[in-house]
C-alpha positions as CSV (number, residue, x, y, z in Angstrom):
1,M,20.5,11.2,-24.6
2,V,17.5,8.9,-23.8
3,G,18.0,6.7,-26.8
4,N,14.6,6.9,-28.5
5,P,12.6,10.1,-29.2
6,M,9.4,8.2,-28.4
7,F,10.4,8.4,-24.8
8,W,9.2,12.0,-24.7
9,L,5.6,10.8,-24.9
10,V,6.1,9.9,-21.2
11,P,6.7,13.4,-19.8
12,A,4.1,14.7,-22.3
13,A,1.5,12.3,-21.0
14,S,2.4,13.4,-17.5
15,V,1.7,17.1,-18.3
16,V,-1.6,16.2,-20.1
17,A,-2.7,14.1,-17.0
18,L,-1.9,16.9,-14.5
19,T,-3.5,19.5,-16.8
20,F,-6.8,17.5,-16.9
21,A,-6.6,16.9,-13.2
22,W,-6.5,20.7,-12.7
23,F,-9.3,21.1,-15.2
24,F,-11.6,18.6,-13.4
25,F,-10.7,20.2,-10.1
26,S,-11.5,23.7,-11.4
27,Q,-14.8,22.5,-12.8
28,M,-15.7,20.8,-9.5
29,M,-14.9,24.0,-7.5
30,K,-17.3,26.0,-9.8
31,A,-20.2,23.7,-8.7
32,D,-22.6,25.0,-6.0
33,E,-21.6,23.9,-2.5
34,G,-25.1,24.0,-1.3
35,T,-26.6,25.5,1.9
36,D,-24.7,27.2,4.7
37,K,-25.1,24.1,6.8
38,M,-23.7,21.9,4.0
39,K,-20.7,24.3,3.7
40,K,-20.1,24.3,7.5
41,I,-20.1,20.5,7.7
42,A,-17.7,20.2,4.7
43,T,-15.4,22.7,6.4
44,Y,-15.3,20.6,9.5
45,V,-14.3,17.5,7.4
46,R,-11.8,19.4,5.3
47,E,-10.0,20.9,8.4
48,G,-10.0,17.6,10.2
49,A,-8.5,15.8,7.2
50,S,-5.8,18.4,6.7
51,A,-4.9,18.4,10.4
52,Y,-4.5,14.6,10.3
53,L,-2.3,14.6,7.3
54,R,0.0,17.3,8.8
55,Q,0.5,15.0,11.9
56,Q,1.0,11.9,9.8
57,Y,3.6,13.6,7.5
58,K,5.6,14.7,10.6
59,V,5.9,11.1,11.7
60,V,6.7,9.9,8.2
61,I,9.4,12.6,7.7
62,I,11.2,11.3,10.8
63,V,11.1,7.7,9.5
64,F,12.4,8.9,6.1
65,V,15.3,10.8,7.7
66,V,16.3,7.7,9.6
67,I,16.1,5.4,6.6
68,T,17.9,7.9,4.4
69,I,20.8,8.0,6.9
70,I,20.9,4.2,6.9
71,F,21.1,4.2,3.1
72,S,23.8,6.8,3.1
73,I,25.9,4.7,5.5
74,L,25.4,1.7,3.2
75,A,26.4,3.8,0.2
76,Y,29.1,6.1,1.4
77,G,30.3,4.3,4.5
78,L,30.3,0.6,3.6
79,G,30.3,1.0,-0.2
80,I,27.6,-1.7,-0.7
81,Q,25.0,0.6,-2.3
82,N,24.8,3.0,-5.2
83,P,25.3,6.7,-4.0
84,W,22.2,7.8,-5.9
85,V,19.9,5.5,-3.8
86,P,19.2,7.9,-0.9
87,F,18.1,10.6,-3.2
88,A,15.8,8.4,-5.3
89,F,14.3,7.0,-2.1
90,I,13.4,10.5,-0.9
91,T,11.8,11.7,-4.1
92,G,9.6,8.5,-4.3
93,G,8.2,9.2,-0.9
94,A,7.7,12.9,-1.6
95,F,5.8,12.3,-4.8
96,S,3.7,9.6,-3.3
97,G,2.8,11.9,-0.4
98,L,1.9,14.6,-2.9
99,A,-0.4,12.3,-4.8
100,G,-2.4,11.4,-1.7
101,F,-2.5,15.1,-0.6
102,F,-3.9,16.5,-3.8
103,G,-6.4,13.7,-4.1
104,M,-7.6,14.3,-0.6
105,K,-8.0,18.0,-1.2
106,A,-10.2,17.4,-4.2
107,A,-12.3,14.9,-2.3
108,T,-12.9,17.2,0.7
109,F,-14.0,20.0,-1.6
110,A,-16.2,17.7,-3.6
111,S,-18.5,16.0,-1.0
112,S,-20.9,18.9,-0.3
113,R,-21.0,19.8,-4.0
114,V,-21.9,16.2,-4.9
115,A,-24.6,16.2,-2.3
116,N,-26.0,19.4,-3.7
117,A,-25.8,18.0,-7.3
118,C,-27.9,15.0,-6.1
119,R,-30.6,17.5,-5.2
120,H,-31.1,17.9,-9.0
121,S,-30.4,14.4,-10.4
122,L,-28.6,11.1,-10.0
123,N,-26.6,11.7,-13.2
124,A,-25.4,15.1,-12.0
125,G,-24.2,13.5,-8.7
126,L,-22.5,10.6,-10.5
127,R,-20.7,12.8,-13.0
128,L,-19.4,15.3,-10.4
129,A,-18.4,12.6,-8.0
130,F,-16.6,10.6,-10.7
131,R,-14.8,13.5,-12.2
132,S,-13.7,14.6,-8.7
133,G,-12.4,11.1,-8.2
134,A,-10.6,11.5,-11.6
135,V,-8.6,14.3,-10.1
136,M,-7.0,11.6,-7.8
137,G,-6.5,9.1,-10.7
138,L,-4.9,11.6,-13.0
139,V,-2.7,13.2,-10.3
140,V,-1.3,9.8,-9.4
141,V,-0.4,8.7,-12.9
142,G,0.8,12.2,-13.8
143,L,3.2,12.4,-10.9
144,V,4.5,8.8,-11.4
145,L,5.3,9.5,-15.1
146,L,6.8,12.9,-14.2
147,D,9.1,11.5,-11.5
148,I,10.2,8.5,-13.7
149,S,10.8,10.9,-16.6
150,I,13.0,13.2,-14.5
151,W,15.0,10.4,-13.1
152,F,15.5,8.6,-16.4
153,V,16.8,11.8,-18.0
154,V,19.0,12.8,-15.1
155,L,20.6,9.4,-14.7
156,N,21.2,9.0,-18.4
157,Y,23.1,12.3,-18.2
158,F,25.2,11.4,-15.1
159,I,25.7,7.6,-15.4
160,P,28.6,7.1,-17.9
161,E,28.4,4.7,-20.8
162,M,29.4,1.2,-20.0
163,D,30.2,-1.9,-21.9
164,G,27.7,-4.8,-22.2
165,G,24.5,-2.7,-21.6
166,Y,25.3,-2.1,-17.9
167,Q,24.5,1.7,-18.1
168,L,20.8,0.9,-18.4
169,M,21.0,-1.9,-15.8
170,T,22.5,0.6,-13.4
171,I,20.0,3.3,-14.2
172,T,17.0,1.1,-13.8
173,A,18.4,-0.5,-10.6
174,I,18.7,3.0,-9.0
175,M,15.2,4.0,-10.2
176,L,13.8,1.0,-8.4
177,T,14.7,2.7,-5.1
178,F,12.3,5.4,-6.0
179,G,9.6,2.7,-5.8
180,M,10.7,1.8,-2.3
181,G,10.3,5.4,-1.2
182,A,6.8,5.4,-2.7
183,S,6.0,2.1,-1.0
184,T,7.2,3.3,2.4
185,Q,5.1,6.4,2.3
186,A,2.1,4.4,1.0
187,L,2.3,1.9,3.8
188,F,2.2,4.6,6.5
189,A,-0.7,6.4,4.6
190,R,-2.7,3.2,4.3
191,V,-2.1,1.9,7.8
192,G,-2.5,5.3,9.6
193,G,-5.5,6.3,7.5
194,G,-7.1,2.9,7.8
195,I,-6.8,2.9,11.6
196,Y,-8.2,6.5,11.7
197,T,-11.2,5.8,9.5
198,K,-12.2,2.5,11.0
199,A,-11.9,3.6,14.6
200,A,-14.3,6.4,13.8
201,D,-16.6,4.2,11.7
202,V,-16.8,1.4,14.2
203,G,-17.5,3.9,17.0
204,A,-20.2,5.7,15.0
205,D,-21.9,2.5,14.0
206,L,-21.9,0.5,17.3
207,V,-23.0,3.3,19.5
208,G,-25.1,5.4,17.1
209,K,-26.8,2.9,14.9
210,V,-27.0,-0.2,17.2
211,E,-27.3,1.3,20.7
212,A,-28.9,4.7,20.1
213,N,-30.9,3.5,17.1
214,I,-30.2,6.6,15.1
215,P,-29.5,6.7,11.3
216,E,-26.1,6.6,9.7
217,D,-24.4,10.0,9.6
218,D,-26.9,11.5,12.0
219,P,-25.6,14.9,13.2
220,R,-26.4,13.8,16.8
221,N,-23.7,11.2,16.6
222,P,-20.4,12.7,17.9
223,A,-18.3,10.4,15.7
224,T,-19.9,11.4,12.3
225,I,-17.3,14.1,11.4
226,A,-14.4,11.9,12.4
227,D,-16.0,9.1,10.2
228,N,-16.2,11.4,7.2
229,V,-12.7,12.7,7.8
230,G,-11.5,9.1,7.9
231,D,-13.0,8.4,4.5
232,N,-10.7,11.0,3.1
233,V,-7.5,10.2,4.9
234,G,-7.8,6.5,4.5
235,D,-9.8,5.8,1.4
236,V,-8.5,8.8,-0.6
237,A,-5.1,9.9,0.6
238,G,-4.1,6.4,1.6
239,M,-5.4,4.8,-1.5
240,G,-3.7,7.4,-3.7
241,A,-0.3,6.8,-2.2
242,D,-1.0,3.0,-2.4
243,L,-1.8,3.0,-6.2
244,F,1.0,5.5,-6.8
245,E,3.5,3.0,-5.6
246,S,1.7,0.1,-7.5
247,F,1.9,2.0,-10.8
248,A,5.5,3.1,-10.2
249,A,6.7,-0.4,-9.0
250,S,5.2,-2.2,-12.0
251,I,6.9,0.2,-14.5
252,L,10.3,0.2,-12.8
253,A,10.4,-3.6,-12.2
254,S,9.6,-4.1,-15.9
255,A,12.2,-1.6,-17.0
256,L,14.9,-3.4,-15.0
257,L,13.8,-6.8,-16.3
258,G,13.8,-5.3,-19.9
259,A,17.4,-4.1,-19.4
260,A,18.4,-7.6,-18.2
261,A,16.5,-9.6,-20.9
262,F,17.9,-7.5,-23.8
263,I,21.3,-6.7,-22.1
264,K,23.4,-7.5,-25.2
265,S,20.8,-6.4,-27.8
266,P,20.5,-3.1,-29.6
267,L,16.8,-3.2,-28.5
268,Q,17.8,-2.8,-24.8
269,T,16.8,0.9,-24.6
270,N,13.5,0.2,-26.3
271,A,12.7,-2.7,-23.9
272,V,13.4,-0.3,-21.0
273,I,11.2,2.5,-22.1
274,A,8.4,0.3,-23.5
275,P,6.6,0.0,-20.1
276,M,6.9,3.7,-19.6
277,I,5.4,4.5,-23.0
278,I,2.5,1.9,-22.6
279,A,1.7,3.5,-19.2
280,A,1.8,7.0,-20.9
281,A,-0.6,5.9,-23.7
282,G,-2.9,4.3,-21.1
283,T,-3.0,7.6,-19.2
284,I,-4.1,9.6,-22.2
285,L,-6.7,7.0,-23.1
286,S,-8.0,7.0,-19.5
287,I,-8.9,10.6,-19.9
288,L,-11.0,9.7,-22.9
289,G,-12.8,7.0,-20.9
290,I,-13.5,9.5,-18.0
291,F,-15.6,11.7,-20.4
292,L,-17.7,8.6,-21.4
293,V,-19.1,8.0,-17.9
294,R,-22.8,9.1,-17.5
295,T,-26.1,7.5,-16.4
296,K,-29.8,8.1,-16.4
297,E,-32.1,9.1,-13.6
298,G,-33.4,6.2,-11.5
299,A,-30.7,3.9,-12.6
300,T,-30.3,0.5,-10.9
301,Q,-27.1,-0.7,-9.3
302,K,-26.4,-2.8,-12.4
303,Q,-27.0,0.1,-14.7
304,L,-24.7,2.3,-12.5
305,L,-22.0,-0.3,-12.6
306,K,-22.4,-0.6,-16.4
307,S,-22.0,3.2,-16.7
308,L,-18.7,3.1,-14.9
309,G,-17.6,-0.1,-16.7
310,F,-18.2,1.4,-20.1
311,G,-15.6,4.1,-19.6
312,V,-13.1,1.6,-18.1
313,N,-13.6,-1.0,-20.8
314,I,-13.3,1.4,-23.7
315,S,-10.0,2.7,-22.3
316,A,-8.8,-0.9,-21.9
317,L,-9.8,-1.8,-25.5
318,L,-8.0,1.3,-26.9
319,I,-4.8,0.5,-24.9
320,V,-4.8,-3.0,-26.4
321,I,-4.8,-1.5,-29.9
322,A,-2.3,1.3,-29.0
323,S,0.2,-1.1,-27.4
324,F,0.4,-3.2,-30.5
325,F,1.6,-0.2,-32.5
326,I,3.9,0.9,-29.7
327,L,5.7,-2.4,-29.6
328,K,5.8,-2.6,-33.4
329,Y,7.4,0.9,-33.6
330,L,10.0,-0.1,-30.9
331,G,10.8,-3.3,-32.8
332,L,10.2,-5.5,-29.7
333,P,8.8,-9.1,-30.1
334,L,5.1,-8.9,-30.6
335,G,4.7,-11.8,-28.2
336,I,5.0,-9.2,-25.5
337,W,1.8,-7.7,-26.8
338,G,0.1,-10.9,-25.7
339,S,1.5,-10.4,-22.2
340,I,0.1,-6.9,-22.0
341,I,-3.4,-8.2,-23.1
342,V,-3.1,-11.0,-20.5
343,G,-2.5,-8.3,-17.8
344,L,-5.4,-6.3,-18.9
345,V,-7.8,-9.2,-19.1
346,A,-6.6,-10.5,-15.7
347,G,-7.3,-7.1,-14.1
348,I,-10.8,-7.1,-15.6
349,G,-11.3,-10.7,-14.6
350,I,-10.3,-9.9,-11.0
351,G,-12.6,-6.9,-11.0
352,Q,-15.6,-8.9,-12.3
353,S,-15.0,-11.6,-9.7
354,T,-14.8,-8.9,-7.0
355,E,-18.0,-7.3,-8.2
356,Y,-19.8,-10.6,-8.2
357,F,-18.8,-11.4,-4.6
358,T,-19.4,-7.9,-3.2
359,A,-22.2,-6.2,-5.1
360,S,-25.7,-6.4,-3.6
361,A,-27.1,-7.2,-7.1
362,Y,-25.6,-10.7,-6.9
363,K,-26.3,-13.8,-4.8
364,P,-23.3,-13.9,-2.4
365,T,-24.0,-10.5,-0.8
366,R,-27.8,-11.2,-0.8
367,K,-27.2,-14.5,1.0
368,I,-25.3,-12.7,3.7
369,A,-28.2,-10.2,4.1
370,E,-30.7,-13.1,4.2
371,S,-28.6,-14.8,7.0
372,S,-29.2,-11.7,9.2
373,A,-32.7,-13.0,9.9
374,T,-31.0,-15.4,12.5
375,G,-28.6,-12.9,14.0
376,A,-25.2,-11.4,13.8
377,A,-23.4,-14.8,14.2
378,T,-24.7,-16.2,11.0
379,V,-24.0,-13.0,9.2
380,I,-20.3,-13.3,10.3
381,I,-20.1,-17.0,9.4
382,S,-21.7,-16.4,6.0
383,G,-19.4,-13.4,5.3
384,L,-16.3,-15.3,6.3
385,G,-17.3,-18.3,4.1
386,I,-18.0,-16.1,1.0
387,G,-14.8,-14.1,1.6
388,L,-12.7,-17.4,1.6
389,V,-14.5,-18.8,-1.4
390,S,-14.0,-15.4,-3.3
391,A,-10.2,-15.7,-3.1
392,A,-10.2,-18.8,-5.3
393,A,-11.1,-17.1,-8.6
394,P,-8.5,-14.2,-8.4
395,L,-5.8,-16.8,-7.4
396,A,-6.7,-18.9,-10.4
397,I,-6.7,-15.8,-12.7
398,I,-3.3,-14.8,-11.5
399,V,-1.9,-18.4,-12.0
400,V,-3.2,-18.4,-15.6
401,A,-2.0,-14.8,-16.1
402,I,1.6,-15.7,-15.0
403,A,1.7,-18.7,-17.2
404,L,0.3,-16.9,-20.3
405,A,2.4,-13.7,-19.8
406,F,5.5,-15.8,-19.6
407,G,4.5,-18.0,-22.5
408,F,3.6,-15.1,-24.9
409,A,6.9,-13.4,-24.2
410,T,8.9,-16.6,-24.9
411,N,6.8,-18.0,-27.7
412,F,5.7,-20.6,-25.1
413,D,9.3,-21.9,-24.7
414,F,9.4,-22.6,-20.9
415,S,13.0,-23.6,-20.9
416,M,15.5,-21.8,-18.5
417,S,17.2,-20.3,-21.5
418,E,14.2,-18.0,-22.1
419,L,13.7,-17.2,-18.4
420,N,14.7,-13.5,-18.6
421,F,12.3,-12.9,-21.5
422,G,9.5,-14.7,-19.7
423,L,10.0,-12.6,-16.5
424,Y,9.9,-9.4,-18.6
425,G,6.6,-10.6,-20.0
426,I,5.2,-11.0,-16.4
427,G,6.5,-7.6,-15.5
428,I,4.9,-5.9,-18.5
429,A,1.6,-7.8,-17.8
430,A,1.5,-5.9,-14.5
431,V,2.0,-2.7,-16.5
432,G,-0.9,-3.7,-18.8
433,M,-3.1,-4.4,-15.8
434,L,-2.5,-0.9,-14.5
435,S,-2.1,0.9,-17.8
436,T,-5.6,2.5,-17.5
437,L,-5.1,3.4,-13.8
438,G,-6.1,7.0,-14.5
439,I,-9.8,5.8,-14.9
440,T,-9.8,2.7,-12.7
441,L,-8.5,4.8,-9.8
442,A,-11.2,7.4,-10.6
443,T,-13.8,4.7,-10.0
444,D,-12.1,3.9,-6.7
445,A,-11.7,7.4,-5.4
446,Y,-15.3,8.2,-6.4
447,G,-16.5,5.8,-3.6
448,P,-15.4,7.8,-0.5
449,I,-16.6,11.1,-2.2
450,A,-20.1,9.6,-2.6
451,D,-20.0,8.3,0.9
452,N,-19.1,11.8,2.3
453,A,-21.8,13.3,0.1
454,G,-24.3,11.0,1.8
455,G,-23.0,12.0,5.2
456,N,-23.3,15.7,4.3
457,A,-26.9,15.3,3.0
458,Q,-27.9,13.5,6.2
459,M,-26.3,15.9,8.6
460,S,-27.6,18.9,6.6
461,G,-31.2,17.6,6.8
462,L,-31.7,17.4,3.0
463,E,-34.9,15.8,1.6
464,P,-35.0,12.0,1.6
465,E,-34.7,11.7,-2.2
466,V,-31.2,13.3,-2.0
467,R,-30.1,10.7,0.5
468,K,-31.6,7.9,-1.6
469,R,-29.5,9.1,-4.5
470,T,-26.3,9.4,-2.5
471,D,-26.9,6.0,-1.0
472,A,-27.2,4.5,-4.5
473,L,-23.8,6.2,-5.4
474,D,-22.3,5.0,-2.1
475,A,-23.4,1.4,-2.6
476,L,-21.9,1.5,-6.1
477,G,-18.7,3.1,-4.5
478,N,-18.4,0.1,-2.1
479,T,-18.3,-2.2,-5.2
480,T,-15.9,0.0,-7.2
481,A,-13.6,0.4,-4.2
482,A,-13.5,-3.4,-3.8
483,T,-12.9,-3.7,-7.5
484,G,-10.1,-1.2,-7.3
485,K,-8.5,-3.1,-4.4
486,G,-8.7,-6.2,-6.6
487,F,-6.8,-4.5,-9.3
488,A,-4.2,-3.2,-6.8
489,I,-3.8,-6.7,-5.2
490,G,-3.7,-8.4,-8.6
491,S,-1.0,-6.1,-9.9
492,A,0.8,-6.5,-6.6
493,A,1.1,-10.3,-7.2
494,L,2.5,-9.8,-10.8
495,T,4.7,-6.8,-9.8
496,A,6.1,-8.6,-6.7
497,L,7.0,-11.6,-8.9
498,A,8.8,-9.2,-11.3
499,L,10.5,-7.6,-8.3
500,L,11.6,-11.0,-7.0
501,A,13.3,-11.5,-10.4
502,S,14.8,-8.0,-10.1
503,Y,16.3,-9.0,-6.8
504,F,18.7,-11.4,-8.6
505,E,19.5,-8.8,-11.2
506,E,20.5,-6.5,-8.3
507,I,22.8,-9.3,-7.0
508,R,24.5,-9.3,-10.4
509,M,24.8,-5.5,-10.3
510,M,26.2,-5.8,-6.8
511,F,29.1,-8.0,-8.0
512,V,29.7,-6.1,-11.3
513,K,29.5,-2.5,-10.2
514,I,29.4,-2.1,-6.4
515,L,31.8,-4.8,-5.2
516,D,33.8,-4.5,-8.4
517,Q,34.0,-8.3,-8.7
518,P,32.9,-8.9,-12.4
519,E,35.2,-11.9,-12.7
520,K,33.8,-13.7,-9.6
521,L,32.5,-17.2,-10.6
522,I,28.8,-17.7,-10.2
523,N,27.8,-21.3,-11.0
524,G,31.0,-21.5,-13.0
525,V,30.3,-18.4,-15.0
526,K,31.8,-14.9,-14.6
527,A,29.4,-12.6,-12.7
528,I,29.3,-10.2,-15.6
529,D,28.1,-12.9,-17.9
530,A,25.9,-14.8,-15.4
531,E,22.2,-15.1,-15.9
532,F,19.3,-15.4,-13.5
533,I,19.4,-19.1,-13.3
534,D,23.2,-19.0,-12.5
535,F,22.5,-17.0,-9.4
536,V,19.7,-19.3,-8.4
537,K,22.0,-22.3,-8.6
538,H,24.9,-20.5,-7.0
539,Y,22.8,-19.7,-3.9
540,E,21.0,-23.0,-3.9
541,I,17.5,-21.5,-4.1
542,H,15.4,-24.7,-4.0
543,L,12.9,-26.3,-1.7
544,M,15.4,-28.7,-0.2
545,N,17.5,-25.8,1.2
546,P,16.4,-25.3,4.8
547,L,17.3,-21.6,4.6
548,V,14.7,-21.2,1.9
549,I,12.1,-23.1,3.9
550,V,12.8,-21.0,6.9
551,G,12.4,-17.8,4.8
552,V,9.0,-19.0,3.5
553,F,7.7,-19.5,7.0
554,I,9.0,-16.1,8.1
555,G,7.3,-14.5,5.1
556,V,3.9,-16.1,6.0
557,M,4.5,-15.2,9.7
558,A,5.1,-11.5,8.7
559,V,1.8,-11.4,6.7
560,F,-0.3,-12.7,9.6
561,L,1.6,-10.7,12.2
562,F,1.2,-7.5,10.3
563,S,-2.6,-8.2,9.7
564,G,-3.1,-9.0,13.4
565,M,-1.3,-5.9,14.5
566,T,-3.3,-3.6,12.3
567,M,-6.6,-5.3,13.2
568,N,-5.8,-4.9,16.9
569,A,-4.8,-1.3,16.4
570,V,-8.2,-0.6,15.0
571,G,-9.8,-2.4,17.9
572,R,-8.0,-0.4,20.5
573,A,-8.6,2.9,18.8
574,A,-12.3,2.0,18.2
575,Q,-12.8,1.1,21.8
576,K,-11.7,4.5,22.9
577,M,-14.0,6.0,20.3
578,V,-17.0,3.9,21.6
579,D,-16.3,5.1,25.1
580,E,-16.1,8.7,24.0
581,V,-19.4,8.6,22.1
582,R,-21.2,6.9,25.0
583,R,-19.8,9.6,27.3
584,Q,-21.1,12.4,25.2
585,F,-24.5,10.8,24.8
586,R,-24.6,10.5,28.6
587,T,-23.2,13.8,29.7
588,I,-24.0,16.5,27.0
589,P,-27.6,17.7,27.5
590,G,-29.9,17.8,24.5
591,I,-27.9,15.6,22.0
592,M,-30.6,13.1,21.3
593,E,-33.2,15.9,21.1
594,G,-31.1,17.8,18.6
595,T,-30.8,20.9,20.9
596,G,-27.3,20.2,22.1
597,E,-24.2,20.0,19.8
598,P,-21.8,17.0,20.1
599,D,-18.1,17.6,20.6
600,Y,-17.0,16.5,17.2
601,A,-13.5,17.8,17.7
602,R,-12.8,15.4,20.6
603,C,-13.7,12.4,18.4
604,V,-11.4,13.7,15.6
605,E,-8.6,14.1,18.1
606,I,-9.1,10.5,19.4
607,S,-8.9,9.1,15.9
608,T,-5.8,11.2,15.0
609,K,-3.9,10.2,18.2
610,G,-4.9,6.6,17.9
611,A,-3.7,6.4,14.2
612,Q,-0.4,8.2,14.9
613,R,0.4,5.9,17.9
614,E,-0.7,2.6,16.3
615,M,0.7,2.9,12.8
616,L,4.4,2.8,13.5
617,A,4.9,-0.8,14.8
618,P,3.2,-2.7,11.9
619,S,4.7,-0.4,9.3
620,L,8.3,-0.9,10.5
621,I,7.8,-4.7,10.2
622,A,7.9,-4.5,6.5
623,L,11.1,-2.4,6.5
624,F,13.2,-4.3,9.0
625,I,12.2,-8.0,8.6
626,P,13.9,-8.2,5.2
627,I,17.1,-6.7,6.6
628,V,17.1,-9.1,9.6
629,V,16.5,-12.1,7.4
630,G,19.2,-11.0,5.0
631,V,21.7,-10.6,7.7
632,I,20.9,-14.0,9.3
633,F,20.0,-16.3,6.4
634,G,21.5,-14.5,3.4
635,V,20.1,-14.6,-0.2
636,P,18.4,-18.1,0.2
637,G,16.5,-16.8,3.2
638,I,15.4,-13.7,1.4
639,A,14.2,-15.7,-1.6
640,G,12.0,-17.9,0.7
641,L,10.8,-14.8,2.7
642,L,9.6,-13.1,-0.5
643,L,7.9,-16.3,-1.8
644,G,6.0,-16.8,1.5
645,T,5.0,-13.1,1.6
646,I,3.8,-12.9,-1.9
647,S,1.7,-16.1,-1.9
648,S,0.1,-15.8,1.5
649,G,-0.3,-12.0,1.4
650,F,-2.1,-12.1,-2.0
651,A,-4.6,-14.7,-0.9
652,L,-5.3,-13.1,2.5
653,A,-5.7,-9.6,1.0
654,I,-8.3,-10.8,-1.5
655,F,-10.2,-12.6,1.3
656,M,-10.2,-9.5,3.5
657,A,-11.2,-7.0,0.8
658,N,-14.1,-9.2,-0.5
659,A,-15.5,-10.3,2.8
660,G,-15.5,-6.7,4.1
661,G,-17.1,-5.3,0.9
662,A,-19.8,-8.0,1.0
663,W,-20.7,-7.3,4.6
664,D,-20.9,-3.6,3.9
665,N,-23.2,-4.0,0.9
666,A,-25.3,-6.6,2.7
667,K,-26.0,-4.0,5.4
668,K,-27.0,-1.5,2.7
669,Y,-29.2,-4.1,1.0
670,V,-31.1,-4.5,4.2
671,E,-31.3,-0.7,4.7
672,E,-33.0,-0.5,1.3
673,G,-36.0,-2.4,2.7
674,H,-35.1,-6.0,2.2
675,V,-35.2,-8.8,4.8
676,G,-36.2,-6.5,7.7
677,G,-35.4,-3.0,6.6
678,A,-33.6,-0.3,8.5
679,G,-33.9,-0.4,12.3
680,S,-34.8,-4.1,12.4
681,D,-33.0,-6.8,14.3
682,A,-31.7,-8.1,10.9
683,H,-30.4,-4.6,10.2
684,K,-28.5,-4.5,13.5
685,A,-27.0,-8.0,12.7
686,T,-25.7,-6.7,9.4
687,I,-24.2,-3.6,11.1
688,I,-22.2,-6.0,13.4
689,G,-21.0,-7.9,10.3
690,D,-20.1,-4.6,8.6
691,T,-18.2,-3.6,11.8
692,V,-16.2,-6.8,11.7
693,G,-15.5,-6.3,8.0
694,D,-14.4,-2.6,8.2
695,P,-10.8,-3.1,9.4
696,L,-10.5,-6.1,7.1
697,K,-11.4,-4.2,3.9
698,D,-10.1,-0.8,4.8
699,T,-7.0,-1.3,7.0
700,A,-5.4,-4.7,7.0
701,G,-6.5,-5.9,3.5
702,P,-5.3,-3.0,1.4
703,S,-2.2,-2.5,3.5
704,L,-1.2,-6.1,2.6
705,N,-1.0,-5.0,-1.0
706,I,1.8,-2.5,-0.1
707,L,3.4,-4.9,2.5
708,I,4.0,-7.4,-0.3
709,K,5.8,-5.0,-2.5
710,L,7.6,-3.0,0.2
711,M,9.2,-6.2,1.6
712,V,10.4,-7.1,-1.9
713,M,11.6,-3.5,-2.4
714,A,13.4,-3.4,0.9
715,S,15.1,-6.7,0.0
716,V,16.1,-5.4,-3.4
717,V,17.5,-2.1,-2.0
718,T,19.4,-3.8,0.8
719,V,20.7,-6.6,-1.3
720,G,24.3,-5.6,-0.4
721,V,23.7,-6.6,3.2
722,A,22.4,-10.1,2.3
723,V,25.3,-10.7,-0.1
724,S,28.1,-9.3,2.1
725,Y,27.2,-9.7,5.8
726,H,25.0,-12.8,6.2
727,I,25.6,-15.2,9.1
728,F,24.6,-18.5,7.4
């Protein structure tokens, strides 16, 4: 029914991933949670995170109902969309939400246990934090593979056989909608969670550390619990939903491009399932890599990074070997193997570049720390400069990756006759980049767990050596989180390019299946026989077409408008948090002496309400701008829109993630006793820089990664509107 028995490796890998996720979760739950005070603080955080997610999901469900109704009208009322689309959209959102929820549950249970493990050794803390993060990584990849497997089997059963390879074209086009559901949920999770966590973080830092001169995560600070809750709803639940849709979109876009590239070939089915099988193999090999991560007591930052890198790199090396035999078994051109390697190497290259510009072990971050000697202004200038410079290397890497991935897939024939094969190579390079997501996401999710462990240790009054160990893990987490964001943003660029190509395949499907006009001439060729380049010429997609230029500028505008709105949202929510923390310091007796207890719940409530109120407007931009542009400017306008969004969004996201990560680690470098040490004027200057960087690296920056793909997805799914109802 699914064409090749090797496909069943995909659901099998899903079961294995989810089984190991449960195993790591069970092992973590058996660990000692520590003292009664540690348990009490962990309970506050756990309850706050759960309460926030419940509120967020209520809002998201309403949005999903509205969008599903719109899709149903397009499908059943206007007849310009496949009837399966509304259902695929809902399941994508549901599975994405589940991935974030399960990861957050693991993280909130892990923090006090990691803090307690650090009472014994650094290695014990690292292993427990990392394997708790692995729960998130394995749940994400497991649920992606499970949902894709289910849909592929179901649609193969219900979609009838068609001439010319159009059954698989139809199936993969429908499944792409599942990716849009995941992207929509992910954007709300990232934006809402990012606003929540940064409002709390900024309030805690500005009033507690700068004005009151008390340490980070001090229990006297009313915003500390909200700050720790924010780490879980933003950096865990939001990140899980984010990388869920990244993984899903790369696989689904490649599957559709494979169906198009091999449309009249007996290898079409194998080309469609190849990205699924490679992702499945990478998932299994990621589990092996997770077991390889360990370190020694007293390890330096470079040694800790090396410990995590060892597991990631071994998994990457093994997937290179495995993918060769997978492609050989499937009978696909081995040039595609080169594209997979390119994706993997590009991901590692972006990760290494990110590490260099954000880790305190290297010059850029240390220069920011050293600039603090002359005040906050020079810290901000230095961070902005390093952030801008840091975008150059990832952009260059992606340029080379696109050219090589295309070249390997076409035997370096860059003529238009090989365009479909080259685009398939680019899509599968994105799959290669994310093939070991099970372990790379574990290194990312590990960061907020370590951060929460440090907060728990501080608020519980544990011995200074414990806090020193958690700080070492936390500083490492800032770098691994920035590296994870680099992977996500890099894959977004490749995936978005593949999705842009998928847009034109959807246009072909629109004429052939939905509008039932297979004989319509496209560039002098029947629609059923037309290729990518025929549609490009038919719609005059070139830089001399003013509709394309208009679309490019709207795409750039959308990226900056979205970023500005999310930054301002953090600013407004943070201002309310600052006012509340100041009020409590002023009016609650005994806070500073440690005899009075702050009103933690009030700060949690402020962050929750602020995030719910502020997340809707920027999130809806991504959904409705493509529809509006499609209605007004048609297909040429959409092509320009997506080009502008992808190019500007990628560069801006890299800048934001790296600048924010560098400012954060510069602050920690000073806290370790360099420049002026904790409590000095230099330290306060780096806190200001970190505060500026917080919404960049944890709200606007990572959300851009989703914005890029969601705008492409929204354009792909509503292609019927642009084709049938445009004004120009």
